[in-house]
N, C-alpha and C positions, 0 to 999 in steps of 0.2 A: 355619530348620528347618521352617517351615510350608510348606504347599502349597496356599494359597488361590489361587483363580483370579484372575488379575490382568489378564485381557483376552485377546482372541482371538489376539493375537500370541504368546501362550504365554510371556511374560516371567514367570518365577517365580524366586525366590531358590534357588540351588543348595544342597542340604543335604549337609553334609560332616561326617563323623564318623570316629572312630578306634577301633581294637581295644584291648581291655584284657584282663587275665588273670582268668579265672574261678577264684574261690577257694572260698568256702563251698559253692557249688552243686555243684562237683565232689566235694567230700567227702560231701555228702548223697546224690548219685547213687551213689557207691561203697558207702555204708552201707545203702542201701535194700534190696537183696536180702537182706542179712544180717538186717536188722530184720524183713523180711517173714516170714522163716522162724523167727524166734526165738520166736514166740508161737503156740501151738496151743490155748490155753484157750478155753472157751466164751465168747461175747460176744453181747449182745443187739443190737449194731449191725451189721446185715447190709447188703450191697450188692446190691440186687435190681434187676437190669437190666430186668426186665419193666416197671417203672414208669419206665424210662429214667433211672436214677440216674447222674448225671454230675458230675464235678468241674468247678468253674468254671461250672456251670450251675445246674440246680435238681433237687431230688428230688421227683418227682411233679408237676412244674410244668405238665404238660398239663391239669391240672384233673381233678376226679373224673369217671370214666367218659368220658374223652376230650372234655371240654367245652372251650369257648373261654376259660374262666375259670381262670387260674392262681392258685394260692394260695401257692406257694413259689418262691423264687429266691435262689440264693446269690451272684449277681453283686453284690448290695447289701452283703454282709458276708463272703462266702466261707465261711460257717459253716452254711448251710442254714436261717437264720432265716426264718420265714414273712414274706411281704410285709407283712401287717398289723402285724407287730411290728418291722419295720425302720424306723429313723429316717431314711429317705431315700425319694425318689420312684422307684419301679420299675414299669415296664410290661413285660408279656410278651405276645408274639404267638405263639400256639401253632400247631402244624401244622394243627390243625382250622380255625383262622381263616384261615390261608394258603390251604388248599384251598377253603374256602367262597367266598373272594373271587377265587380263581384268580390269586393274585399270583405273578409270574414273575421279578421282580428286587427288589433291596433297596428301591428307591424305592417300589414298590407295597406291599411288606411293611410299610413304616413309614407309609404314607399315612393311616392311621386311628389314629395314636398321638398322644396329647397331648404337647405340649412339643417336637415334632419337625416340622421343615419339610423335606420330601424333594423330590427332583427339582427342585432350585432353579435349575438351568441348562437345564431343558427339553431341547432337542434337542442339547445337549452331553452325550454319553453316554460320555465317556472314563473316568468313574469313577462310584461311587455317591456323589453329592454330597448332603449333608444338613447342616442346622443343628440343634443341640439348645440350647434356651433362648437362641436368638439368636446362638450362636457356631458358627463353622465347625468341624465335627468329622470331616470326611471323611479327613483325613490321619492323625491320631493316634487317633481315636475308634472305630476298627473293631477288634474283638477276635473271636477264633475259639477256642472252648473255653477261654476265660479267658486266652489268650495274645495278645499284640499282633499286629496285621496292619497295620502302619504303611506309609504310602506315602511314599517318599523322592523328592521332586521329581516326575518323571513315572512312575517305576517303581512301579506298583501294580496290583492285580488287582480284579476284581469278584466278589462272592460268588455262589454258585449256591444259591438258596433250596431247590431240591428235595433237596439233600444235607443240609439242616438240620432238626432236630427242632423248633426254636423259636428265637426271637430275644428277648433280654432287653435292655431299655433302662434304664440307670442314669443319672439326670439330676442335673446339678450337678457340682461339683468332685470328682474321683475319685482324685487322686494319692496319698492316704494308703494306698490299697490297690493301685493299679494303676500307679503311677509317672507318668512324664512324660506329660502330656495337656493339651489345652485345657480351659477351665473349664466347658464346656457339659455334658459327660457322655460316654457311650460306648454302643455297640451291641455286644452279645456274642452271636455265633451259636453254637449248640450242635449239633454233628454228630449225625446219626442213629447209634444204637448197636445192637449185637445184643440180642436179647430171649431170654427163656427158652422162649417158645412159638413154634411154626412160624407163619409169616405170609407174606403176599406180595401184590403188586399189579403189574399191567402196564397201561399206558395209551397212548393215541394222541391227539394234539391236532392239529386242522386249522384253518386260518384263511386269510385273504387273504395269499398268498405266505408261508405258514407251515406247516411240517410238523415234528412233534415226536413222539418216542416215548420211553418210559422204563419202568424197572422198579425195584422195591424189594422184596427178599425176604430171608428168613433164618430162624433158629431154632437149636435145639440140634443138635449133631453127635452122632448116635447116641442111645441110650437111657441115662438116668441118667448123662449125660456132664457133665464139668466145662467143656466147650467149647461155645461158640455162635458163630454167624457172622451177617454181614449184607452184602449186596451191593446197592448203589444205583447206578443208571446212567441217563444221559439223553443223547439225541442230538437236535439241532435244526438245521434249515435254514430260515432265515427272513430276511425283509426287516425293516428298522427304520424304516418310514415312507416318507420320500422315496425317489425313484429312486436306484439305485446304492448303497443302504445295505444293511447286513446285520447280523444277530445270530445267527451260527452258533455252536453249542456242542457240545462233547463232554465229558461228565463221567462218571467212574467212581470208586467209592469202596468198596473191600473193607474190612471190619472183622472182627476176631476177638477174642473175649473168653474168658479163662481164669479160672474162679472155683472153686478147689479146695475152698473152705469158705465159711462165712458171714462170715469175717473178712478175706478177701483177694480182690481182683479186679484183673485186668490186661486192659486193652483196647487192642489194636493198631489204629490208625487210619491208613489210607492213602488217597490220592486223586490223581487226574489231572484237571485242569480246563483245557480248551482252549477259548478263546473268540475268535472273529473278529468284530470290531466296527468302528466308524467313529469319526471325530473329531467335532468340533463343527460343526454345520450351522446357520448363521445367515443372516438375510436383511437386506440394507441397509435401514435404517429410513427410512420417509417417501417411498418411491418407488412405492408401490402394487403391489408385486410379490406374487405368490402365496406364502403362507407355506411351501408345500412345494416352492418352487423350489430347484434344486440348484446351489450355487455352488462345489462341489468338483470333483474330477476322479476318474473311476472308477479310473484306473491309479495314483493317488497319494492314496489315502484309506483309511487303516486304523488301527485301534488293536487289535492282536492280542496276546493273552497266552497263555502256556503255563505253568501252575503245577503243580508236582509236590510232594507232601507225604507225609511219614511221621512218625508220632508215636504217643504212647500216653498212657493215663490209668491210674495205679496207685493203689489204695487198700488200706490195711491197718489193721485195728483191733487194737490191742494189748490191749484189755480195760481195765477200771478207768478208762474215760473218755478214754484216750489213743489217738489215731489219726494216721495219716500219709497224705498224698496228694501225688502228684507228677504233673505234666502236662508233656509235652515234645512239641515239634514241630520237625522239620527240613524246610525247603522250599527250592525253587529257583523262580525266576520269570524268564521271558524276555518282553520287551516290544518290539513293533515298532510305532512310531507315525510315520505319514507323513500329512501333510495340508496343505492350502492354507487360508488364512483371508483374510477381507475386510480391506481397508485403507480409510481414509476417502475417500469420494467427494467431489470438489471441488463447491462450490455450483454448481448448474446442470449438473453433469457426469452421465455415464451410468455406473451401476454395472457394466453389462455390458462397458464399455470400460476400467474401472479396474484397473490391475495389482494382483496379490494377493501376500501374503506366503506363504512356504513354511517348514515346519518338519518336521524328521525327527529322531526320537530312538530310539536302539536301546539298550535297557536290559537289564542282567543283574543279578539279585540272588540272594544265598545267605543264608539265614536260619536261625538257631537260637534257640529260646526254650524256657525251662524254668522251672517254678514249683514250689517245694517248700513244703509247709505241714504244720506240726504243730498239732493241735487237742486241747486238754484240756478236758473238760467235768466239772464237779464240783458237788456240793451241799454248801455249807459249813454249812447248817442247814436246818431246815424252811422257812425264809423266804428263803434266799439261794442262788441257782444262778449258776454262772459258766461262761463259754466263753472260753478263752484261746487266741488264734491267734498263731502265730509263723511267719513266712514269709521265704523268701529266693528271689528270682527273678533271672534273667539273660537278656538278649537280645543277640544279636550279628548285625548285618546288614552284609553286604559288597555294595556297590552300585557298578556301573560303568555309566556312560552315555556314549554318543557322540552328540553333538548337531550338527545341520547347520541353519543358518539361511540363507534365500535369498529371492529374488524370482521370481515367476512371472507370465507374461502374463495378461491379462484372460480372462474367460470366453469372450469372442468370439474371442480370438486364440490361445488355447492349442492346441497340437498334440499334445504328448506330454510325459512326464516329463522327456525330454531338453531341453525348453525351459526348465526351472527352472535358474536361476543360483545356485549355492550358494557361500558363503564357505568358508574352511577349517574343518574339524571341530574341535569342542571336546570334550575327553575328561575326565571326572572319575572317579576311582577312590577310593571312600570306604569307610571302616570306621567303624561305629558300635557302641559297646558300652555297655550299661546294666546296672548291678548295683544291686539294691534290697533292702534289709532292712526288714521291716515287722512290726508287732505290733498286736494289737487285743484289747481286753478288753470283754466283754459281761457285765453283772451284772444279774440279774433279782431284784427284791425283791418278795416276797409275791405273786408271779405277776401283779403289776400294773405295776410300774415296771421299765423296761429301760434301763440306762445303758450307752452305748457310747463308748469312747475308743480312738483309734487314731493311730498315727504311723508315718512311713516316712522312711528316708534313702536318697537316690539318688546314685549316682556315674555320670556320663555322660562318655564320652570319644569324641571325633570327630577323624578325621584323613583328609585328602585331600592330604597334603603340608604342610598347616598344621594343627597339633594344637591343639585347644582342649578344655578340661575344665570341667565344671560339677558342682556338688553342691548338694543342697538337702534340707531337712527339711520335710515337710508333715504336717499334723495334721487330726484330725476329732474332734468331740464331738457326741454325739447323745443324746436322751432320748425314750422312748416311754412314754406312760401309757395302759394298757388300762382305760378307764373301765368297760367291760362286756366280755363275751365277744365282742360284735359290733363294738364301737366303740373306736377308739384315736386318740389325738392324739400328735403328735411335733414335735420341733424339732431342728435341727442347725446346726453350723458346720463348714465344710469348706474345704480349700485345694487349689489346683492349681499345677503347676510345668511350664513349657514352655520349655526352652532353645532358643537359636537356632543357626543353622548356622555353618559355618566361613568365611563371607564377611565376617568381622568387620573385616578391614583396610579395607573400604569404609565402615566406620562413622565417624560424626562424633564419637563419644564412646565411653566404655567400655560394652561391651555386658553386660547382665544378663539372666537368664532372665525371660520373661514370667510373671507371677504372677496367680493368681485367688483370690478369697475369696467365699464364699457364706454367706448366712444364709437359713434355710428353716424354715417351719412348715407343718403340714398335718394333715389328718384322714383316717382310713380306716374304711370301714364294710363289714363282711361279714355280712349278715343271716343268722341261723340259719333253716334251713328253706328257703333259696333259694340256688342256685348263682350267686353274684354277688359282685362287689367294686367299691366306689365309692371314689374317692380325690379329694382336693382338696389343692392345695399353693400356698403363696405363697412367692416367693423374691426375694432381692436379691443379684445376682451382679455382681462387678466384676473386670475384668482390667486390670492396670497393666503398664507397660514395653512397651506395644504399639509395634511397629516401624513406622516411616514413612520415606519418602524425600524429601529436599529436591531443589531444582532441579539440583544437581550429582550426584544419585543417591547421596548419602551417607545412611547409615542413622542414624536417631535414634530414641529411645525415649520421646518425649514423650506418646505416645498413651495414653488411658485410656477404656475403654468400660464402661458400666453398663447392665444389663438388670434391670428389676424386672417381675414378672409373676405371673399365676395360671394354674393348670392344673386342669382337671376331667376326670375320666375315669370311665366306668362300663362294665363288662362283665358281662353277665348272661345266663344261660339262664333266661328268664322262665318258660317251661314246657318240657316235653320236646319241644315243637314249635317254639318261638320263641327265637331268640338276638338280642341287641341290644348294639351297641357305640356309645358316645357319647364324644366328646372335644371339649374347647374349650381354647384357649390365648390368653392376652392378654399381649403383650410391650411394655412401655414401655422402649424401647431409646434410649440417648442417648450421644453422644460427649461425654465429660466433659472431655477435654483433647486437643489436636490441634496439630500443627505449623502447620497453617493455622487461624488464630484464627477465621475465619468459619465453620468447620465445627463449632465447639463449640456444643453444644445440638442438633445435627442428629441424625437417625436414621442408624445405620450402614447401609451398602449391603446390599441383599438381605435385610434383616430385616423380615418382615411385622409389622404391628401386632397382628393377631389371626388365628386359624385355628379352624375348626370342622368337625367331620365326624360322620356317623352312618351306621351300617350295621345293617340289620335283615333277618333271614331267617325265613320261616315255612313249616312243612311241613304240607301237606295229606295226611293219611294215605290210603293206598290202601284199596280195598274188596274186594280179592281179584282182581277183574278187571283192576285197574290198580294200579301201584306208587305209592309215596309220591312226591309232587311238592313240591319246595321252591322258593319264590320269594325271591330276595334282591335288595335294592336299597340303594344307598349314595349319599351326597352329600358332597362335599368343598368347603370354602370356604377360600380363602387371601386375606388382606387385602392392601392396597396396600403396595408397597415402593419404594425408591429405588435406582437403578442406580449411584449414586455417593455418596460421603460429603458432597459439596456439596449434595446433594438437589436437583440441577438437572434430573434425568431421573426422572420418576415412572412406575412400572409399575402399571397398574390392577389392582384385585382381580379375582378370577375364581371361578366356581362350576362344578364339574364333577360329573356324575352317572354312576354305575356300576351294573351289574346282573348277576345270575346266576340261571339257571334250571337246576334239577337234577331229573332223573327217574330213579327207581330201577326199572330195567328188570326185574331179577331180584334175588334176595337178595344176589347178589355182583356185579352189573353196574349201573353208574351212567352215565348220559349227562348231561353238564353243558355248558351254553352260558354263556360269560361275555362281558361287554362293558364296556370302559372308555371313558369320555367318550361315552356313548351318543348324545348329541345333536350330536356332532362339533363341539364348540365350538372356535373359533380364539382362542387367547389367548397373550399374551407372558408368559414367566416371568422374563426377564432381558434387559437391554440392555448391551452392552459399550460403555463410555463412550469408549474410544480410537478405535474404528472406526465407532461408531454402528450396530452390528449388533444386530438383535433375534433372540432365541432363543425359539422357540415350544414350548408344551407338546405332548404327544402327542395326535394326533387319534384318532378312533374306531377301536377295534380289537375285532373279534368273533372268538371262537374256540370251537370245539366239542371236547369231550374225552370219549372213551369209556374207562371205567376198570373193570377187573375185579380183584377182590380175593379172597383165600382165606386 
């Protein structure tokens, strides 16, 4: 059921699931309209979309006055508990930070976040590839408005950051709230929502073989209206580095909110996301070739996706501390994946004369996800406050993939796609159903101690002709001590649950879900009188029942991986002119058990030992004749990794510098120039051990953006 990258030949275990019957969720959906209209009494709990109140996201998480510092995030608890009071490590990347750095994809959004290693495969841009706390989370660890956005085998999409208000990263095992997932954590993207006041922007971005334009506007519909709207759109025609590559996009997302009173809010969210991209572009290692050499073929090189989605967020406050929230999304996804990949060049051979492999995948997915939550808040005494959360969620994915494997002539001999010799197609038609019931209790004692206990039971059914079922209970315990109003310490224990796919007949033993356990402790500091948040975390994270293949390609679960590490992060608006973001991560990752005994004690592949980053921007105020001028600069360091679990191929560490210059032309017009990898450093991010192909990081890109707001 995982989709970790296993080599440029595209060999990945097929994920196969089955449909099941939705029980409790259906009942809650039917009850919701009735419950919403049942109460009209006054309540102090209002849903104010001006501060971008969203379920599955944060209330006011963009920080005070639109700063880069977020103080709240519900991804950690689903109850709106402030980050400082949450007994888990949570990072938030606000829209202000995204705009300041000019981040245009999820890799760039996450690049300055502690505990996250992004863009791990460099010039392989088929997906948003990232690690959290040393574990691969790209397949299961992407969430959209609190609902899963899982990738099944090759059928997955890439997020459009311009359509998102912010991104929240919850680190560590998360299954007690979110269900099946790897042990590292998750990234939750929060969609832009309508606001109570009129606003808008339009922009144009130009760069080398890059043209982009977009708009984002909305506000109330009429005077004293219960309705508000928002329309976000983007069009892009761009190359993606090497010749014959592309990153073309069309994104549009209308949203509509109805809020008849302070107790009820309903937001309709729709989107259309079309993205034409490319496959993995690697260079045979050790032959002295230019890193931007192109080993694909223009007429057979695409990773194109079309994703359509409709959903809603519903909130209702019944008064007396009881509220109900429901988030739903239905989406479809079409994927066209066609590409050639390098094969191993014989010693003394010529990579330009070496035949290549070919892979084509045509995927279709239909998805439904719904999450229902009741929250009851009460004060049992002057010294005891409680938050009781009860939730029921359901996800059903129906995925069909047609796959073609073949051989293609070498770069020198290729004539057209007709020269590719394909074998017979393989077709998988898979149903996956996941039903989860969860509960969580938060008890605050004397405004100092916050005790959190949660548990969840999941039922997973998978069917592609072979039906398999899994179920599991996962739990979480946490405690936070608020030593002062500024300083808190916390500790937690949490678990993860990750079932495997339906290829179990190939197993050499009885297959069990992969399981993760985490122990974590940390401190958080939010100084009064300063818009800042500093966090430190130590964690010990282990995953067991890790799948491995023997020489006969039978599946075994001998593997065990442990990652211990520390994370430090600071985000601060030092003054009204200066912002600073700092992050450092140290990962002591070890293979604790392995089918190959020689691998025990080694570092897992692709996991760096440490990472560090810093971004600072400073605004020089204008004097009337000139507008404000902001200078931004960043540095990213990623430590060494190994390309294989045998640790026979080492990938060197690298340091990359970024920059941004912003000039305020008028009160409403801004000109910004952003540059990534400003010194055009050439560096390898990954080496495929099977074909000895090197994948390089992105080279220098410079873009200019003119933005007008109102």
